[in-house]
C-alpha positions, 0 to 999 in steps of 0.5 A: 302629334303636333298641334298643326297635325291635330288641327288638320285632323279636326278640320278634315273630320268636320269638313268630311261630316258636313260634306257627307251630310252627317252635320246639317246646315244650321247645326252647332259644332260643339267645340267642347266635344271636339276638344275632348275627342281629340284631347286638345285645348279649346283654343286649338279647336277655336282656331280650326273653327276660324279656319272653317269660317274663313273657308266658308263652311261655318259661321261663328255666332256670338254667344252661340258658337260655330254653326254650319252655314244655313243660307237664305235664298238671297244668300245663295243667289249672292254666292252664285253671282260672286262665284260667277264673277270670280270664275270668269276672271280665273277662266280668262287667265286659265285659258292661256295657261292650262296644261295638257295634264290638267286637261287630261284630268278634267277629261277623266273627271268628265267621264266619271260624271258620265258614269255617275248619271246611272247611279246619281247621288248629289254628294258624289256629283258635288265632289266631281263638280268641284274637282272639275272646276278646280282644275281650271281655277288652279291653272289661272296661277293667280293666288287671289282667285284661288283663295276666294274661289276656294271659299266660294266652292266650299259654300256652293258644295254645301248648297249642292249637297243639301239644297240641289233638287236635280235628279241627275246631271244631264244638263251639267254634262252638256255645260261641262263638255262645253267648258272642256272643249273651249279650254282645249281650243282656247276659245275664251268666248265659248268658255265664258258662255259655258260657265254662265250656263253652268252657273244658271243651271246650278241656281235653277236646281236650288231649293231654298225651301228645304228645312232640317 
């Protein structure tokens, strides 16, 4: 197997463990263990850690190694503020460019969110939430918004899985319905309002006092 394929396998393994709450915020990812598990050099594992850091999953700490991000309350607020600014920019482009097939996928995703209400889990909701927003971001056709929002969505995904206190997705169903309807009607004002409300709801649900 080529190094690029093995690197992707390591990347998928680590991100899956983070998103499925098998590795917790602040936990160290032992590069030697990954090197032995996948039968590759430390340098290849380190390149994967750099990629994970660039995409918002981990921090590489000098003399310690790679650790899953563990944010403070202030860091979470900054992240949500940054995401909001970027997503509003992407939305202003996407509203004129989004295709019917993307809207159909968002509608299917929304229906899955409705179904999730009766069997709510934060992990499944975080997955659906990211996919829903990502359809709009992808439609903006701006590689810079796409690059930086990918990082922000990775960070917020971790927040939602580990720090979100919501017991169901009632409120976000309303804001996501607003977003989808605004995109379908090409109403930029309503879309921006829906995104702001959605972000406010996300921040309101965060519990920065959780510890592991």
